[in-house]
Residue frames relative to the residue before (quaternion, step in Angstrom):
aa qw qx qy qz dx dy dz
I 1.0000 0.0000 0.0000 0.0000 0.00 0.00 0.00
L 0.1894 -0.7762 0.5949 0.0879 3.53 -0.82 1.06
N 0.2180 -0.7848 0.5727 0.0929 3.53 -0.74 1.11
K 0.6566 -0.4181 0.4019 0.4823 3.53 -1.31 -0.30
P 0.4857 -0.6779 0.4568 0.3097 3.61 -0.91 0.81
K 0.4876 -0.6764 0.4827 0.2680 3.55 -1.15 0.75
D 0.7915 -0.0451 0.0887 0.6031 3.55 1.08 -0.79
A 0.7560 -0.3891 0.2676 0.4532 3.59 -1.32 -0.01
D 0.6527 0.5142 -0.3245 0.4520 3.60 0.92 -0.83
D 0.6448 0.5114 -0.3123 0.4745 3.57 1.01 -0.82
A 0.6351 0.5258 -0.3231 0.4645 3.61 0.98 -0.84
K 0.6638 0.4993 -0.3027 0.4673 3.59 0.92 -0.88
Q 0.6411 0.5210 -0.3221 0.4624 3.58 1.01 -0.80
I 0.6537 0.5071 -0.3105 0.4682 3.60 0.94 -0.87
L 0.6782 0.4841 -0.2946 0.4679 3.60 0.86 -0.92
S 0.6147 0.5299 -0.3418 0.4739 3.59 1.08 -0.66
Q 0.6378 0.5268 -0.3135 0.4663 3.56 1.07 -0.77
L 0.6858 0.4736 -0.2761 0.4787 3.61 1.02 -0.78
S 0.5527 0.6629 -0.3661 0.3479 3.56 1.14 -0.75
G 0.8486 0.1209 -0.1226 0.5003 3.55 -0.81 1.08
N 0.6901 0.4665 -0.2602 0.4882 3.58 1.27 0.12
M 0.4215 -0.6268 0.5806 0.3039 3.49 -1.43 0.12
H 0.0057 0.7708 -0.6366 -0.0234 3.55 -1.13 0.70
E 0.3799 -0.7166 0.5412 0.2219 3.54 -1.26 0.39
V 0.1874 -0.7319 0.6457 0.1111 3.52 -1.11 0.83
I 0.0342 -0.7985 0.6003 -0.0286 3.56 -0.67 1.15
T 0.0476 -0.7897 0.6115 -0.0104 3.55 -0.81 1.07
G 0.1684 -0.7767 0.6020 0.0775 3.54 -0.82 1.05
V 0.0717 -0.7887 0.6105 0.0082 3.56 -1.01 0.87
C 0.0741 -0.7737 0.6279 0.0414 3.54 -1.08 0.78
L 0.1656 -0.7577 0.6266 0.0757 3.55 -0.84 1.06
K 0.0162 0.8153 -0.5765 0.0510 3.58 -0.82 0.96
S 0.0378 -0.7491 0.6611 0.0181 3.50 -1.06 0.89
K 0.7440 -0.3786 0.2840 0.4717 3.55 -1.26 -0.12
N 0.8022 0.3406 -0.1337 0.4718 3.56 1.00 -0.89
K 0.8293 0.1167 -0.0458 0.5446 3.61 1.08 -0.37
T 0.2129 -0.7358 0.6321 0.1173 3.47 -1.41 0.37
R 0.0181 -0.7754 0.6312 -0.0027 3.56 -1.06 0.78
S 0.0624 -0.8006 0.5959 -0.0018 3.57 -0.77 1.08
F 0.0861 0.7769 -0.6201 0.0669 3.55 -1.14 0.68
Y 0.1793 -0.7725 0.5957 0.1271 3.54 -1.30 0.19
S 0.2293 -0.7319 0.6222 0.1567 3.50 -1.35 0.31
L 0.1155 -0.7780 0.6156 0.0488 3.56 -0.97 0.91
T 0.0284 -0.7928 0.6079 -0.0332 3.55 -0.81 1.08
K 0.2566 -0.7433 0.5980 0.1555 3.57 -0.99 0.88
V 0.1031 -0.7877 0.6072 0.0153 3.55 -0.88 1.03
F 0.1640 -0.7907 0.5875 0.0523 3.56 -0.81 1.08
F 0.1684 -0.7961 0.5785 0.0566 3.58 -0.66 1.18
K 0.4274 -0.6375 0.5681 0.2969 3.54 -1.15 0.63
K 0.5976 -0.5183 0.4469 0.4177 3.56 -1.29 0.16
L 0.2084 -0.7922 0.5668 0.0883 3.57 -0.70 1.12
S 0.4171 -0.6739 0.5423 0.2789 3.55 -1.07 0.70
E 0.6448 -0.5029 0.4031 0.4109 3.55 -1.27 0.33
Q 0.6340 0.5381 -0.3222 0.4525 3.58 1.06 -0.77
E 0.6444 0.5145 -0.3220 0.4652 3.60 0.99 -0.78
I 0.6511 0.5045 -0.3081 0.4761 3.56 0.97 -0.86
D 0.6522 0.5100 -0.3101 0.4672 3.59 0.90 -0.91
Y 0.6425 0.5328 -0.3227 0.4464 3.59 0.92 -0.91
Y 0.6772 0.4956 -0.3015 0.4526 3.58 0.84 -0.95
V 0.6838 0.4901 -0.2929 0.4544 3.58 0.83 -0.97
E 0.6955 0.4796 -0.2726 0.4603 3.60 1.00 -0.80
N 0.7950 0.3529 -0.1570 0.4678 3.62 1.01 -0.74
Y 0.7323 0.3205 -0.2074 0.5640 3.59 1.24 -0.20
N 0.4844 -0.6709 0.4827 0.2868 3.58 -1.26 -0.04
P 0.0540 -0.8436 0.5339 0.0202 3.61 0.14 1.22
Y 0.5476 0.6934 -0.3583 0.3017 3.59 1.26 -0.34
D 0.7180 0.4124 -0.2599 0.4968 3.60 1.16 -0.36
K 0.6588 0.4942 -0.2929 0.4858 3.57 1.27 0.33
A 0.4274 -0.6549 0.5555 0.2826 3.56 -0.91 0.90
G 0.7757 0.2711 -0.2260 0.5232 3.57 -0.81 0.96
A 0.4259 -0.7662 0.4012 0.2659 3.59 1.36 0.06
Y 0.7434 0.3402 -0.2566 0.5155 3.62 1.10 0.46
G 0.2640 -0.7193 0.6168 0.1801 3.49 -1.34 0.43
A 0.4459 -0.7110 0.4768 0.2613 3.58 -0.67 1.09
Q 0.6745 0.5003 -0.2788 0.4659 3.58 1.18 -0.59
E 0.6304 0.5292 -0.3270 0.4643 3.60 1.29 0.00
W 0.7985 -0.3207 0.2244 0.4574 3.56 -1.36 0.03
I 0.6831 0.4965 -0.3085 0.4378 3.59 0.80 -0.94
G 0.6120 0.5442 -0.3489 0.4556 3.58 1.10 -0.61
Y 0.6535 0.5246 -0.3053 0.4523 3.56 1.04 -0.78
V 0.7874 0.3419 -0.1685 0.4845 3.59 0.94 -0.85
A 0.7400 0.4435 -0.2413 0.4443 3.61 1.05 -0.60
I 0.6872 0.4797 -0.3030 0.4537 3.58 0.96 -0.77
E 0.2416 -0.7841 0.5617 0.1061 3.54 -0.64 1.20
K 0.8006 -0.0628 0.1040 0.5867 3.56 1.01 -0.84
I 0.1167 -0.7503 0.6458 0.0799 3.53 -1.22 0.65
E 0.1185 -0.7578 0.6387 0.0615 3.56 -0.93 0.96
G 0.7248 0.3256 -0.2720 0.5428 3.54 -0.27 1.29
S 0.7739 -0.3828 0.2735 0.4240 3.52 -1.28 -0.44
Y 0.4163 -0.6902 0.5439 0.2335 3.57 -0.81 1.09
F 0.6734 0.5044 -0.3005 0.4492 3.58 0.95 -0.86
N 0.5541 0.5721 -0.3923 0.4602 3.59 1.19 -0.42
V 0.6435 0.5118 -0.3151 0.4740 3.58 1.00 -0.83
M 0.6627 0.4925 -0.2981 0.4790 3.59 1.09 -0.68
G 0.7327 -0.4485 0.2363 0.4540 3.60 1.18 -0.31
L 0.8074 0.0442 -0.0182 0.5881 3.60 1.14 -0.46
P 0.3508 -0.7464 0.5244 0.2118 3.60 -0.72 1.04
T 0.2117 -0.8608 0.4496 0.1099 3.56 0.36 1.30
R 0.6419 0.5129 -0.3421 0.4559 3.62 0.92 -0.78
L 0.6749 0.4774 -0.2876 0.4837 3.58 0.91 -0.92
L 0.6161 0.5400 -0.3444 0.4584 3.60 1.00 -0.75
Y 0.6485 0.5170 -0.3119 0.4636 3.59 0.91 -0.90
Q 0.6524 0.5204 -0.2968 0.4642 3.56 0.93 -0.99
E 0.6885 0.4754 -0.2753 0.4734 3.59 0.91 -0.92
L 0.6240 0.5356 -0.3357 0.4594 3.60 1.06 -0.71
L 0.6145 0.5474 -0.3420 0.4536 3.58 1.03 -0.77
E 0.6745 0.4710 -0.2839 0.4926 3.58 0.99 -0.84
F 0.6472 0.5626 -0.3099 0.4106 3.56 0.99 -0.89
V 0.7418 0.4227 -0.2317 0.4662 3.60 0.94 -0.83
K 0.4533 0.6869 -0.4550 0.3399 3.63 1.24 -0.03
């Protein structure tokens, strides 16, 4: 489990760990009303290219990896240059699988 980085060194260590590897982003959601509950999850595989030390340093120095689990935002510079492939929901990687949420909400309100 990759958390939000504590500091720049932690962010660099996390990004080095992701570099050249595939990781999974899993988001769990629970919908609850007075009468029912519906839970679901989304799993997305993210494939990172091998990042140079300079690329990692640039991202940590110029962006804000501290408020993101895994120390990166797919919608930021590093997402444009590091992500080679995504299998699953791009929006799940950003934080919430919106298409799946919409689909589940439609079922939930029936």
